[in-house]
N, C-alpha and C positions, 0 to 999 in steps of 0.2 A: 720569152722572158721579158722583153721590152713591154709587151702587152700587160703583163702582171704588174710591172713597175708603174706603168701609166695608170692602171686601175686603182693604185693607191698603196701598194706594198713598197716601203722604202728600198729594200734590197732583196734580190732573188738570185740564187746561184746553184749550179749543179753540174752533174756529169751523166752523159748517156753513152752506153757501150752497145755496139752492134757487131757481132761476129768478128771481134778483134779490132774493130775501129773504135776510136774514143773521141768524143766531143765534150769539151768543157766550156762553160760560159757563165756570164754574170751580167746583171743589169741593175743599176741604181746605186744607192749609197749605203754604207755601213754606219754612218753617223749623220743624222739629219741636220745637226748644228754646223759641222765643219764641211760637209759634202764629201768626206773621204769615201772613195768608191768601194763597192764589194768586189771580191775576187773569187773565182771558182774553187780555190784551194783553202779558203778560210775554215777554221775550226768552228764548230757549232754545237750547241746543246741539242742532242737528237731525241730527247724525251723517251717515249715508250718503245722506240726502236731497241732500246736497252733490253726489253723483255725477250727478244729472240736470243740475245747473248746469254741471258740467265737460263732460259729454257735449254739451250744447247749444253751449257755446263751441267745442268741436272741430268740430261740424257747421257752425258759421258759417264756420270756416276751410276746411272742405270746399267750401262754397258759393263761396268766393272762389278756390278752386283751389290753395290753399297746402298742403292736406293731401288725400291720396287714401285713401279708406277701405280699399281692398284693397292698398295699398302696404305693403311690409315695414317694420316699425318700425326695423330696423337701418339702413335708408337714411336715417332722420332722426336716430337716436340711436345711432350705431355704438359710441360709448364706453360706453353703458349696457347695450345688448343686442348684444354682438358675436357673430360666428360664425354657425353654422347656425341657432341660435334667432332671431337678428336677421333672418335671411333668411326664415324660415318663419312668424314671428308677424306678423300684419298689424294695422293700426290698428283695424279692425273687431273682431278677436279680443280686443283689450284692452277695447273698449267693451262687448262682450257676454259677457266672462269665459270665452272659449274658448281663451285663450292657453296654458293649461297651467302658467302661472306661479303658484306657491302664494302664499298670504297670508303677509306678513312678521310679523304681530302675535305669533304664538307665539315668535318669535325676538327681537323687540324687547322682549317681556315674558316673559323666560325662566322665571319662576316659574309661568306659566300653560301652559307647553309641554305638560305631560302631560294637559291637558284633553282628553276629558271624564272622565279618571280623577281624581275630586275628592280622594281621599285623598293624591294625589301633587301637588296643586296648592296654591299659597299666593298671597295677594294682595300679597306683598312688592314685586313689580315695579310695581304700581300706584302705590305710594308712592315707590319709587325714581325713577320717571319723571315725577313730578308737575311738576317744574320743568326737566326735561331738554330741551335744544334738539337735536332730530334734524335731519339734513340729508336731503332726499328721496333723494339718491343712496345714502346708507348703508342706508336702509330697503329701497330697491329691490334693493340688493346682497344683503341678507338673504333676500329672496324668491327671487331668482334662484339663490342657493346651495343652497336647499332642494330635496328631491326633487320633480320635476314632478308635477302632479296629473293629467296626461293629455297626449295629443298635441295640438299646435296645430291648431285648427280642427275638433276632434272634434264629434260630434253632440250631446254634453251638456257644458255648461260647469261650472266650479267657481268659485264666488264668491271674489274675491281683491282686497283693497285695493291690492296691488302694481300691478295693472293701471292703477288710477286715479292713482297717483303718477306712473307713466310717462306717462300722458296729460297731466298737469300739466307735465312736463318737455318733452313734445312741443309743447304750446302756447307755452311759453317759447322754444323753439328757432325756431318759425316766425313768432312775432309780435315777438320781440325784447324783450318785456316779461315781468315775473314773471307766472305764470299767474293768481295771485290778483288782480293788477291788471287783467289782460285780462278776467277773468270779471266783476269788479266793474263795469268800464266798459261792457261789451258785453252782459252778461246781466242783472245785478242792476239797473243803472241803466236799461237799456232797458225792463225790466219795471215800472219806477216803484216799486221796493221801497225803503221808507224806513228799515226797521229790520233789514236783512240785511247782514251783513258777515263777512269773515274776521277773526278776532280778531288783534290785534297784540301782545297780552300774555296772561298766564294768567287775567286777570279778564274777566268779561262786563260791558260797559258798559250802563248803564240798568237798569230794573226787571227782576229775574229771581229765580228760585227757587234754593235750594240743590239739589244733585243727589246722590241717595243710592244708593250701590252696595252690593248685598248679596252679590254673586258666589256665588250658590247656597248661601247660609248660611254661607260662610266669613267674612263680615263681619257680625257680629251684636253690637250693632245696626249697621245699614247706615251706611257712612261717606260723608261729604260730599266730593264731588270737583268741585264747581262751580268751584273755582279750579284750573286745570290748563293746562299748556303744550300746545297742540294741534298742535305740529309733528309729533307722531306720526301724524297723519292727513291734514294738508294738504288737497290737492285731492280727497281721497277722502271726508272726513267732518268738516271743521273748522268749517263755517259756523255762525254764530249768526243766528237769524231769529225771526219771530213767526208764529203760526198764520194771521193775516190775510195776511201777506206770502206765505206758502207757497200759500194758495189763489189769490191774485192771480197768482203766478208760473205755477202749473200751468194756470190758466185761459188765460193769455196764450200759453203754450207750445202747448197743444192747439188754440188758435185760429190758429196759424200766425204769431204776432207776434214770436216770438223766433228761430225758424228757419223756413225756408219749408216748404211742404206736402210737397215731395219729401223733404227732410231728416226731417220728422216721420214720414213713411211708413217710412223706413229705421229710425228709432228704435223704431217699433212692430212691427218684425219680430222676433218672440220665438223663443227656443229654451229647452229645459229647462236650468236651472242649479241645481246643488246649493248651497244656502245654507250659511252657517257653522254653523247648528244641525243640518245634515243633511237638512232638508226640501228638496223640489224646488219651484222657483218658475218662472214663465214670465217670462223676462227678455229685454229688447230692448237698445237702445243707451242705457244709463242710465235706462231706464224699466222698471218692474215692472207686469205685467198681473195684475189681480185680477178674477175673475168672480164676481158675487154672484147666486145663484139668485133669479130673480124680479125683480131690479132692475138687471141690466145688467153691462156691462164697465167697469171703472175702470182708470185709469192713474195712476201716481205712484211713490212710493218710501217705504220706512220707514228708520229709522236708530236706532242706539244708540251712545252713547259712555258712558264711565263715569258711571253715575247718571242718565242722561238718555235718554228714549225718545220717538220721534216717528213718527206715521203720517200721511201726506198722500196722499189719493186723490181723483181727479176723474173723474166719469163721462165716457164717450167723447163724449157730446153736449155736454159742458161745463156742463150745467145743475145738476148736483148735485156738491157738493164737501165734503170733510171733512178737517180737519187737527186732530190731537189730540196733546197733549204729556203725558208723565208724568215725575215726578221720582224714580222708583225703577226700578232695573233688576236683572234676574237674581234674582228673588224665589223661584224654585222650589227647594225644598230636596231633597237627594238621599235615596234609600232606601239600604238596607244595601249594595246593589251599586254605589252611586255614581251611579245614574241620577236626574236631576232629575224630581221628581214634580209632577203637576198641582196647581195652587193656585187658590183662589177668585178671585184676581185675573184668571186666564186667562178664566174664564167671564164675569166682570163686564166685561172689556174687549171680548170678543166681542159681548156684548149691546149695549154702547155703540156699537161700530162698525156693528153691524146697524141700530141705531136711527138713527145719524147718516147712513148711506149710503142706507138704504131706507125710513126713516120708520116702521119697525116693529121690534119685538124678536123676531119669529117666527124660527125656525130659526137662532138665534144660534150654537148649537154647530156646526151643519153648515156655516155660511157664514163662519166665521172666516177672516180673511186669513192666519192662520197665524203662527208665531213670526217674530221679526225676522230680517232677512238680514244684519245688520251688527253690529259696527262696519264 
């Protein structure tokens, strides 16, 4: 962790569990202006780690017979996904990102639309949207209006936050309760998580860090976005949690205590999915599979929102767990062609992940989980 801080991340903190033993640690500062230190128990915006919670809630409704995985989404939400698309796209395709519906973020944040062409990108939208209240339906509409990323049910998926906002609307439709309420009652509380919640305002309740966004050098010095209206991500990436809570959640999920074993097996059926950064990951139903040479297969998710990054992975046998938070995002500066370049933080984080997951810093470069898949 000290290496990650020295490489340029203001603050890094996390928890590692190994066969009943627990290690918690932190390095660096929560506020670069005051020098206030980070602590391992701080609350954090965990970004797309939220998707596993949403997927688990959907699978609970599958178990109760209210949702069918291979039923068309148009049968549940005809007003949101009408016509042929609604007939062809199934609930499963939303969960594993094979719907062909593109991500809405470039349209909700229009100054980012030209990404990855950094000379044509500006951070203006990040500030414009700081206190904006989005409705899920308007964000979903932006995604559906954009050119499709592929045919529904294709062999390779494309990661899209629009899918998970639709799943939130599906939960609301079949349960009669707001999706955030259902997930809180049936996933967060069932897992016994005491510091995990969907935020009700732009501020994080309880001890937390500031969250610094660099956006590939466009924000220099990085800007604090810890105060932010998270309606732009909702059931896709809005959760606030702690690293202890995330380890507890994934431990219980993989132990069959949040959904049953049959549902978990469905969640662990992976396909190749193109992440937002262009890399290909192995993705199931709200679960990301990471294989570490020499120390096994891990399940979990990573997530980023403005200024905040999280990685939470649990080994398939449940005995080794890692959850790590950083308070800086998109630190890679571009070269003259606009392509983000490697940064010492990348290697330092790889080394940390390798140590945390495998108990050794060998092969850190070769075994990196890769860049984030979110927001």
